[in-house]
C-alpha positions as CSV (number, residue, x, y, z in Angstrom):
1,M,-12.1,25.6,44.5
2,L,-13.1,24.1,40.7
3,P,-16.6,24.6,39.8
4,G,-17.8,21.2,38.1
5,V,-19.9,18.4,38.2
6,Y,-18.5,14.8,40.6
7,D,-19.6,11.9,40.2
8,T,-19.5,8.3,42.1
9,D,-21.3,5.0,41.8
10,Q,-24.0,4.0,44.1
11,D,-23.4,-0.4,43.2
12,G,-25.9,-3.0,44.8
13,S,-29.4,-1.7,44.3
14,T,-30.9,-4.1,42.4
15,G,-31.7,-7.6,43.1
16,V,-27.6,16.8,26.8
17,A,-25.7,14.5,23.9
18,P,-22.4,15.0,23.2
19,Q,-21.4,17.5,20.3
20,T,-20.3,14.3,18.6
21,D,-21.1,11.6,19.2
22,P,-18.8,8.5,20.6
23,T,-21.2,5.7,20.2
24,G,-20.1,2.8,18.4
25,I,-16.2,4.1,17.9
26,V,-13.6,1.9,19.0
27,A,-9.9,3.3,20.3
28,I,-7.8,0.2,19.0
29,V,-4.4,0.6,21.5
30,A,-2.0,-2.3,19.6
31,A,1.8,-2.2,17.7
32,S,2.3,-1.3,14.2
33,S,5.3,-3.2,13.0
34,D,6.4,0.0,11.1
35,G,5.1,3.1,9.1
36,V,5.5,7.1,10.3
37,T,2.8,7.8,12.6
38,A,4.5,8.4,15.6
39,I,3.9,6.7,18.7
40,D,1.0,7.1,21.2
41,T,-0.7,9.7,18.7
42,P,-4.0,8.9,18.6
43,Q,-5.9,9.3,14.7
44,M,-9.0,8.9,13.8
45,F,-9.3,6.9,10.4
46,T,-12.3,5.9,8.6
47,D,-10.6,3.6,5.1
48,L,-8.0,1.3,5.0
49,A,-5.8,3.1,2.7
50,S,-5.3,5.6,4.7
51,I,-4.3,3.6,7.7
52,Q,-1.9,1.8,5.9
53,A,0.1,4.5,4.4
54,A,-0.4,6.0,7.9
55,M,0.6,3.0,10.1
56,G,2.3,0.6,7.6
57,S,1.6,-3.2,8.5
58,G,0.9,-5.4,11.6
59,P,-2.0,-6.0,14.2
60,L,-2.9,-2.6,14.6
61,V,-3.6,-2.1,10.9
62,E,-5.1,-5.8,11.3
63,L,-7.9,-4.7,13.9
64,A,-8.4,-1.4,12.7
65,A,-9.1,-3.4,8.9
66,Y,-11.7,-6.3,10.9
67,F,-13.3,-3.0,12.7
68,L,-14.0,-1.2,9.6
69,A,-15.4,-4.1,8.0
70,I,-18.0,-5.3,11.1
71,T,-18.7,-2.0,12.7
72,G,-18.8,0.6,9.3
73,K,-17.5,3.6,12.1
74,P,-14.1,5.5,12.0
75,V,-11.8,4.0,14.0
76,V,-9.6,5.5,16.2
77,L,-5.7,4.3,16.1
78,V,-2.9,4.8,18.9
79,R,0.1,2.9,17.8
80,V,2.6,1.9,20.8
81,T,5.8,0.6,20.9
82,G,5.3,-2.7,22.4
83,A,7.4,-5.9,23.0
84,A,9.5,-7.3,20.0
85,A,7.9,-9.6,17.6
86,T,9.8,-13.1,18.2
87,Y,10.4,-16.3,15.8
88,G,9.0,-19.4,17.6
89,A,11.7,-22.8,16.9
90,I,12.2,-23.8,13.7
91,D,10.6,-27.4,13.3
92,H,12.6,-29.1,10.5
93,T,12.1,-32.8,11.5
94,K,10.2,-32.9,7.9
95,V,13.0,-31.9,6.7
96,T,14.9,-34.8,4.6
97,G,18.0,-33.2,3.0
98,T,20.8,-31.8,4.9
99,A,19.3,-28.3,4.9
100,V,19.1,-26.6,8.2
101,P,17.2,-23.2,8.1
102,T,17.5,-20.7,11.0
103,A,15.2,-17.6,11.6
104,G,16.6,-14.6,9.7
105,G,17.3,-11.0,10.2
106,T,14.4,-9.4,10.1
107,T,11.3,-8.6,12.0
108,P,8.0,-10.4,11.4
109,L,5.2,-8.0,11.2
110,D,2.6,-9.9,13.0
111,T,1.7,-13.5,14.4
112,F,1.6,-16.1,11.4
113,P,2.1,-20.0,11.4
114,V,4.4,-20.3,8.8
115,Q,5.1,-23.3,6.8
116,V,7.2,-24.0,3.6
117,K,7.2,-26.7,1.5
118,I,9.4,-28.1,-1.1
119,G,7.9,-28.9,-4.5
120,V,11.8,-29.6,-6.6
121,G,14.8,-30.3,-4.5
122,G,18.3,-29.3,-5.3
123,T,21.3,-28.0,-3.8
124,I,21.0,-24.5,-2.0
125,G,23.0,-22.2,-3.9
126,V,22.1,-23.7,-7.2
127,A,19.6,-23.3,-9.0
128,G,16.4,-25.1,-9.5
129,I,14.8,-25.2,-6.3
130,T,11.1,-24.6,-6.3
131,Y,9.0,-24.1,-2.8
132,V,5.6,-22.7,-1.3
133,Y,4.1,-21.3,1.7
134,S,1.5,-20.7,4.0
135,I,1.0,-18.3,6.6
136,D,-2.1,-19.9,7.6
137,G,-0.6,-23.1,8.7
138,G,-1.1,-24.6,5.8
139,E,-5.1,-24.0,5.1
140,T,-3.8,-21.8,1.9
141,W,-0.4,-21.6,0.0
142,S,1.5,-20.0,-2.4
143,P,1.9,-20.1,-5.6
144,V,4.7,-21.7,-6.7
145,Q,8.0,-19.7,-5.9
146,A,11.4,-20.3,-7.7
147,L,14.8,-20.0,-5.1
148,G,17.3,-19.7,-7.8
149,V,20.4,-18.8,-6.4
150,A,19.4,-17.3,-3.1
151,T,20.5,-18.3,0.4
152,S,17.6,-17.2,2.1
153,I,13.9,-17.4,1.8
154,A,11.8,-14.3,2.2
155,I,7.9,-14.7,2.9
156,P,6.3,-11.5,1.1
157,N,4.7,-9.1,3.1
158,T,5.1,-10.5,6.7
159,G,8.5,-9.4,7.7
160,V,9.6,-13.5,8.1
161,T,12.9,-14.8,6.3
162,F,14.9,-17.6,6.7
163,T,18.2,-18.1,6.3
164,L,19.7,-21.2,4.5
165,V,23.1,-22.2,4.0
166,A,25.0,-22.5,0.8
167,A,25.9,-26.4,-0.5
168,Q,23.1,-27.7,1.6
169,T,19.8,-29.8,0.2
170,F,16.2,-30.0,-0.4
171,I,14.9,-32.7,-1.5
172,A,11.0,-32.7,-2.8
173,G,8.5,-32.6,0.1
174,D,10.6,-31.4,2.6
175,L,9.0,-29.1,4.9
176,F,9.9,-26.9,7.5
177,T,7.2,-24.7,10.2
178,C,7.5,-21.8,12.2
179,T,5.2,-19.8,13.8
180,T,6.4,-15.9,15.1
181,T,4.4,-14.0,17.9
182,G,3.7,-10.4,16.2
183,P,4.7,-7.7,18.6
184,R,2.5,-6.8,21.5
185,V,1.4,-4.3,23.6
186,I,2.8,-5.0,27.6
187,E,2.5,-3.1,30.6
188,A,4.9,-0.1,30.0
189,D,2.5,0.6,26.7
190,I,-0.5,1.1,29.0
191,A,0.3,4.5,30.7
192,T,1.6,6.3,27.8
193,A,-1.1,5.1,25.7
194,T,-4.0,5.8,27.8
195,A,-2.1,9.3,28.9
196,A,-2.8,10.0,24.7
197,L,-6.6,9.1,24.9
198,S,-7.1,11.1,28.1
199,S,-5.2,14.0,26.1
200,T,-7.4,13.4,23.0
201,T,-10.2,15.6,21.4
202,L,-11.0,12.8,19.4
203,P,-14.6,10.8,19.9
204,W,-14.3,7.3,21.0
205,E,-16.5,4.8,23.7
206,V,-14.2,1.8,24.5
207,A,-10.4,1.7,24.1
208,F,-9.5,-2.0,23.0
209,F,-6.2,-3.0,24.1
210,D,-4.3,-6.0,22.0
211,A,-2.2,-7.1,25.3
212,D,-2.0,-10.2,27.4
213,A,-3.8,-9.2,30.7
214,D,-3.3,-10.0,33.4
215,Q,-4.3,-8.6,37.3
216,T,-1.8,-6.0,37.0
217,M,-2.8,-4.3,33.8
218,I,-6.7,-4.7,33.6
219,A,-6.3,-2.7,37.4
220,A,-4.4,-0.2,35.6
221,V,-6.7,0.4,33.1
222,D,-9.7,0.5,35.5
223,A,-8.1,2.9,37.9
224,W,-7.3,4.9,34.0
225,L,-11.2,4.6,33.5
226,A,-12.1,6.1,36.9
227,T,-9.5,9.0,36.7
228,L,-11.6,9.5,33.6
229,A,-14.8,9.4,34.4
230,A,-13.9,11.6,37.7
231,A,-12.9,14.5,34.8
232,G,-16.7,13.9,33.0
233,E,-15.3,11.3,30.0
234,Y,-17.5,8.1,30.9
235,K,-15.3,5.1,29.1
236,W,-15.0,1.2,28.9
237,A,-12.2,-0.9,28.1
238,S,-11.7,-3.7,26.6
239,L,-9.2,-6.2,27.4
240,N,-8.0,-10.1,26.9
241,T,-5.9,-12.5,28.6
242,R,-3.2,-14.7,27.1
243,L,-3.6,-17.6,24.8
244,R,-3.2,-21.2,25.8
245,T,0.5,-22.3,25.4
246,A,1.2,-25.3,23.4
247,G,0.7,-28.3,25.6
248,E,-1.5,-26.6,28.0
249,D,-4.7,-28.3,28.9
250,E,-8.2,-26.7,29.6
251,P,-8.1,-27.2,33.5
252,T,-4.6,-25.9,33.6
253,Y,-5.4,-22.6,31.6
254,A,-8.3,-22.4,33.6
255,T,-6.4,-22.4,37.2
256,A,-4.2,-19.6,35.5
257,M,-7.1,-17.5,35.1
258,Q,-8.6,-17.7,38.3
259,T,-5.1,-16.4,39.7
260,I,-6.1,-13.3,37.7
261,R,-9.8,-13.1,38.8
262,N,-8.9,-13.5,42.5
263,A,-6.8,-10.4,42.0
264,A,-8.6,-8.2,39.8
265,S,-12.2,-6.7,38.8
266,S,-13.8,-3.8,37.1
267,K,-16.9,-2.8,36.2
268,Y,-16.1,-0.9,33.4
269,S,-14.6,-3.2,31.7
270,H,-14.7,-6.3,29.5
271,V,-12.3,-9.1,29.4
272,G,-11.9,-11.7,26.8
273,A,-10.5,-15.2,28.0
274,E,-8.2,-17.2,24.9
275,G,-8.4,-17.0,21.6
276,C,-9.5,-17.9,18.1
277,D,-9.2,-17.4,14.5
278,A,-10.4,-13.7,12.8
279,I,-10.1,-14.0,8.7
280,S,-7.9,-10.7,7.7
281,P,-9.8,-7.8,5.4
282,I,-6.1,-7.1,4.3
283,R,-4.9,-11.0,3.4
284,D,-7.6,-12.8,3.7
285,V,-6.7,-15.6,5.3
286,Y,-7.6,-16.3,9.1
287,M,-5.0,-15.4,11.3
288,V,-4.6,-15.9,15.0
289,R,-6.2,-13.0,17.3
290,Q,-7.6,-12.6,20.6
291,A,-11.2,-14.0,22.0
292,H,-12.4,-10.1,22.1
293,L,-12.3,-9.3,19.0
294,G,-15.3,-10.8,17.3
295,I,-17.5,-10.2,20.4
296,I,-16.2,-6.4,20.5
297,A,-16.8,-5.5,16.9
298,R,-20.3,-7.2,17.3
299,A,-21.4,-5.2,20.4
300,L,-20.6,-1.8,18.2
301,A,-22.5,-2.5,15.5
302,G,-25.4,-3.0,17.3
303,D,-27.3,-0.5,19.9
304,P,-25.6,-0.2,23.1
305,A,-28.3,-2.0,25.0
306,R,-28.3,-5.0,22.5
307,M,-25.9,-7.8,24.3
308,A,-23.1,-9.3,21.6
309,S,-24.4,-12.3,22.8
310,V,-27.7,-13.0,21.7
311,P,-27.3,-16.4,19.4
312,G,-30.3,-15.5,16.9
313,D,-28.3,-12.4,15.4
314,G,-26.1,-15.5,14.0
315,P,-22.1,-16.4,14.5
316,L,-19.7,-13.5,15.0
317,E,-18.8,-12.3,11.4
318,D,-15.6,-14.3,10.2
319,I,-14.4,-15.8,13.7
320,R,-13.8,-19.4,14.6
321,I,-12.4,-21.3,17.1
322,T,-11.7,-24.6,15.3
323,T,-9.6,-25.8,12.3
324,P,-10.9,-26.1,8.8
325,S,-11.9,-30.0,9.3
326,G,-13.7,-28.3,12.6
327,A,-11.4,-29.9,15.4
328,P,-10.6,-27.8,18.4
329,K,-8.5,-25.4,18.6
330,Y,-9.5,-22.7,21.0
331,H,-11.1,-22.5,24.5
332,N,-15.0,-23.4,23.7
333,E,-17.0,-22.9,26.5
334,Q,-19.6,-25.0,25.6
335,K,-17.4,-28.2,25.8
336,N,-15.0,-27.0,29.1
337,P,-17.5,-25.0,31.0
338,G,-15.9,-22.1,34.2
339,L,-14.4,-19.1,32.4
340,D,-17.5,-17.6,32.0
341,D,-18.7,-18.2,35.4
342,M,-15.3,-16.8,36.5
343,G,-17.1,-13.0,34.7
344,F,-14.3,-14.2,31.5
345,S,-16.4,-13.2,28.2
346,T,-15.7,-16.2,25.9
347,L,-16.4,-18.5,22.6
348,R,-18.4,-20.8,22.3
349,S,-19.8,-23.2,19.4
350,M,-23.8,-23.9,19.1
351,P,-25.3,-27.3,18.5
352,R,-26.6,-27.8,15.3
353,K,-25.1,-24.6,14.1
354,S,-21.6,-23.8,12.5
355,G,-18.9,-20.7,13.8
356,A,-18.6,-19.2,17.0
357,F,-20.8,-17.4,19.2
358,N,-20.4,-15.3,22.5
359,T,-21.3,-16.7,25.5
360,L,-22.5,-13.6,27.7
361,T,-20.8,-10.4,27.0
362,R,-19.7,-10.0,30.7
363,L,-18.1,-6.9,32.5
364,F,-15.6,-7.5,34.7
365,S,-17.4,-6.8,38.0
366,P,-17.2,-8.2,41.5
367,L,-19.4,-10.7,42.7
368,G,-22.8,-9.2,43.5
369,S,-21.6,-6.2,41.4
370,D,-25.3,-4.4,39.3
371,W,-23.0,-3.7,36.5
372,V,-23.1,-7.5,35.2
373,F,-23.2,-7.1,31.0
374,V,-21.1,-4.6,28.8
375,P,-24.8,-2.9,27.9
376,H,-25.3,-1.5,31.7
377,A,-22.0,0.0,31.6
378,R,-22.5,1.0,27.9
379,V,-25.6,2.7,28.8
380,M,-25.3,3.9,32.2
381,N,-22.0,6.0,30.6
382,E,-24.8,7.2,28.0
383,A,-26.9,8.3,31.2
384,K,-23.9,10.1,32.9
385,Q,-22.5,11.5,29.8
386,I,-25.9,13.2,29.1
387,A,-26.5,14.4,32.8
388,Y,-22.8,16.3,32.7
389,D,-22.5,17.4,29.5
390,A,-26.1,19.2,30.4
391,L,-24.6,20.2,34.6
392,S,-21.5,21.4,33.0
393,A,-23.3,23.9,31.2
394,I,-24.5,26.0,34.0
395,T,-22.2,25.9,36.5
396,S,-21.8,28.9,38.0
397,L,-25.5,29.9,37.3
398,G,-27.4,31.8,40.0
399,V,-30.2,29.5,41.8
400,H,-33.0,30.7,43.9
401,T,-33.8,29.5,47.8
402,Q,-36.2,29.5,50.0
403,K,-36.0,28.4,53.8
404,I,-36.9,25.1,55.3
405,K,-35.7,23.4,58.5
406,N,-33.6,20.9,58.2
407,A,-33.8,17.6,60.1
408,Q,-32.0,18.8,63.0
409,G,-34.4,21.6,63.8
410,Q,-32.5,24.2,61.5
411,I,-33.7,27.2,59.5
412,V,-31.0,26.7,56.3
413,K,-31.6,27.5,52.7
414,V,-32.4,25.2,49.9
415,I,-33.2,25.1,46.4
416,T,-36.1,26.2,45.2
417,E,-38.4,24.2,43.9
418,A,-39.0,25.7,40.1
419,D,-35.4,26.0,39.7
420,A,-34.6,22.5,40.7
421,Q,-37.1,21.4,38.5
422,K,-35.7,23.5,35.8
423,I,-32.4,21.5,36.1
424,E,-34.0,18.3,36.0
425,G,-35.3,19.7,33.2
426,L,-32.4,19.8,31.3
427,V,-31.8,16.2,31.3
428,N,-34.2,13.9,31.7
429,P,-36.3,15.3,28.8
430,E,-32.7,13.5,27.1
431,Y,-33.3,10.9,28.7
432,T,-36.9,10.4,27.3
433,Q,-35.0,10.9,24.2
434,Q,-31.9,9.0,23.8
435,I,-32.1,5.8,27.0
436,T,-36.4,4.9,27.4
437,G,-37.1,6.6,23.8
438,Q,-34.4,4.1,22.0
439,N,-35.5,0.8,24.4
440,R,-32.0,0.9,26.3
441,A,-33.5,1.0,29.9
442,N,-37.2,0.0,31.3
443,A,-37.0,3.6,33.0
444,A,-33.9,6.6,33.5
445,T,-34.4,9.2,35.8
446,F,-32.1,12.5,36.9
447,E,-33.4,13.5,40.5
448,L,-31.8,16.6,42.1
449,S,-31.8,16.7,46.0
450,R,-34.0,19.4,47.5
451,S,-32.2,19.4,50.8
452,D,-28.8,20.7,49.9
453,D,-27.5,23.6,52.6
454,L,-27.1,26.3,50.5
455,S,-27.1,28.7,53.1
456,S,-23.7,30.5,52.6
457,N,-22.9,33.1,50.1
458,G,-19.5,30.7,48.4
459,P,-19.4,28.0,45.8
460,Q,-22.5,25.6,46.3
461,T,-22.7,21.6,45.9
462,L,-26.1,20.4,44.7
463,T,-26.1,16.7,45.0
464,Y,-28.1,14.4,42.2
465,A,-29.1,10.7,41.7
466,I,-29.0,9.0,38.3
467,Q,-31.3,5.9,38.7
468,V,-31.0,3.7,35.7
469,D,-33.6,0.6,35.7
470,A,-31.8,-1.5,33.1
471,L,-33.2,-4.2,31.1
472,R,-32.7,-7.7,32.6
473,Y,-30.8,-10.2,30.4
474,I,-31.9,-13.6,29.5
475,G,-29.6,-16.2,30.7
476,K,-31.1,-19.7,30.7
477,F,-34.7,-20.9,30.1
478,V,-35.9,-23.9,32.4
479,G,-38.3,-26.1,31.2
480,V,-40.2,-29.0,32.1
481,S,-41.2,-31.9,29.3
482,K,-43.9,-34.5,29.9
483,F,-46.6,-36.6,28.2
484,I,-49.8,-36.0,28.4
């Protein structure tokens, strides 16, 4: 047998630190449309310039920039192939000239709601036409651009181009739009990316997947987390479901999310639902992102035991779920409740407050689980890692035994009380310092069994129990108002 430490979770029971601390470090699995870094090769970065030099452009770089800005901590990046970026349909119904723009042959770097507006009209291929463009749906516009004699329009630093036809015409005020979809992590990327993270020695706490997660993907990530735990690496993950499609109403979307919920669960995964707009630290415009971005960044910026959904901490940084004018754009749990009850982590508005807030920072755990919120997973992982690191340092160590009579009346040998206390003394002081001492739990204890049969001379198995009395998190207040 291989000497080691083997731990299992016991659920349903409630109504030594790592050399390099991974706390608060995110491993981002996403696509980058260009760059020099090999696929599925984890790398750690502490500054944006180095990321751009190694990864080029695309969602991976944008996500890394956001996490760096909010958490102030290093990021581990895993570049994947991802699904190919695409152009959506080009709407040229507001073009009154004869021009019919088509998608160019270049690959979009990200998701952009592009708009192009003609300032001075004219004939394509003849100098004189001017235009402005927007990559955030018309919220901000570029300086005036001259088309000259070109027969294509390229939107700088986006990978987006539109092909035009010479001799066709634009009229002043013409407008055409197209929403591109950037490269996305797909199911085929999960196995290779998680294998790469399993092999790396870089420190990280949570794996953040930029994917439209369904039940299959959630199950695959959950199985991977279990494999890591079996090897003494206690991690958690964050995924997000797809955004609503054009024209999809809230009840239809909720039905689709319920299908996912019925088929998947994970005690160590956080699953966000729908989307948001997040400011790009690179482009300084709001870009389409998944809802879990701001939630996980807030969580990692704070103490592991603190929920990312405390309203008093203010709205999520540079995240919004409405249009600039305040009109609904993404799912708002305050206005359309239901997804939170399913176990998804969602965004909401707050009465008389601006910005977007997280409802409850949930885990996608089974109904009735003691693992309810992300802090539960984070604190339990910390407790398990402390025990693993301490115990793995003393495997093969000899211990003294004493004879006792077991429950069956047999005389067996068990560990002495003195040696049991010595082993517990490797763990419990660390719990006092790092968990209860940091107010991350009401109590945390490591207890070694005194009844394991050590009668033979072969490799012995000692069993133990980690017990964490977690903090309780306020869900709501219920009161009565009256005149007296």
